[in-house]
N, C-alpha and C positions, 0 to 999 in steps of 0.2 A: 835165363835171365836171373841176376842176383836179386835177393830179397830187398825190397825197398825199405829203407830205414828213415823214419820221420824224426827230425830233431827240431826242437822248438827253442827259439831265442828268448831271453828273459823278458823283453818288452812285449812279447806276443800275448801273454795271458790277460793283461788288463784290456787289451783290444778285444779279445775273444769274449771276455766277461761283459763288455758293453754292447755286444750284438743282441738284436732281438731274438727271442726264443726260437722262432721258426727258422731263422738263419743259422743259429747254432745247430739245430737239428740237420739242416742241409749240409752244414760244414762237416759234421760227423760222417754223413753219407759220402761226401766227396773224398774225405780222407780214406775211407774204406776202398773207394775206387782207385785212389792214388796208390795205395799199398798193393792192391791186386793187379792193376794194369794202368800205369801212368799215361798210356795212350788212349784211355777210355774217352769216348766222344763227348760225354757231358762235362769233362774237365776243360776242354778246349785249351790245353797248355800251350803257351807260346812265350818266347823271350820278349822282354820289354825292350823296344828299340833303343839302341845306344847305351845299354846297361848290361851288367852281368846278372841281372835279376830276371826271374821268370814269373808268370802268374797262371793261376787256374781259377775258373769260375766257381763261385760258391752258390750263387743264385742271381737272380736278376738284379744287377747293380752292385753286387758284392763280389770281391775278389780276395784271393790269398796270394801274397807276394813271397817268393822263396828263391833260394839259390840251390843249384844242383851241384853236388860234388860226388861224382860217380853214382853210387846207388843211395847216397844220403841226400835227403831233401830237407834243407834248413828253412823253417818257416819264420819269417820276419814280421809280416804285417797281415792283418785281416780287417776288412772293413769295406766301405763303399768304394766304387770305382775311382773316386777322387784321390785315393791313395797314390795312384800313378801320377797324377798331376803334381804331387809334392816331391817326386823323385828327380 
């Protein structure tokens, strides 16, 4: 398996900065899982129905929205589960 490359879109950082401290800590842990094994159970990665976006779980009620391009994972959004409702 090729090395997973994480790419962050420009609008991602303000969303990350707005997260509660404990969620930021969980996000860092989940990114480590993503890089090591994108199929790790705690990520619960799945495609968002009707879109070319995917999501993984950050913590209870928090998600990260991304697109997969081969071994590159482009992070677009991070925040509450309500992100999906806006897509």
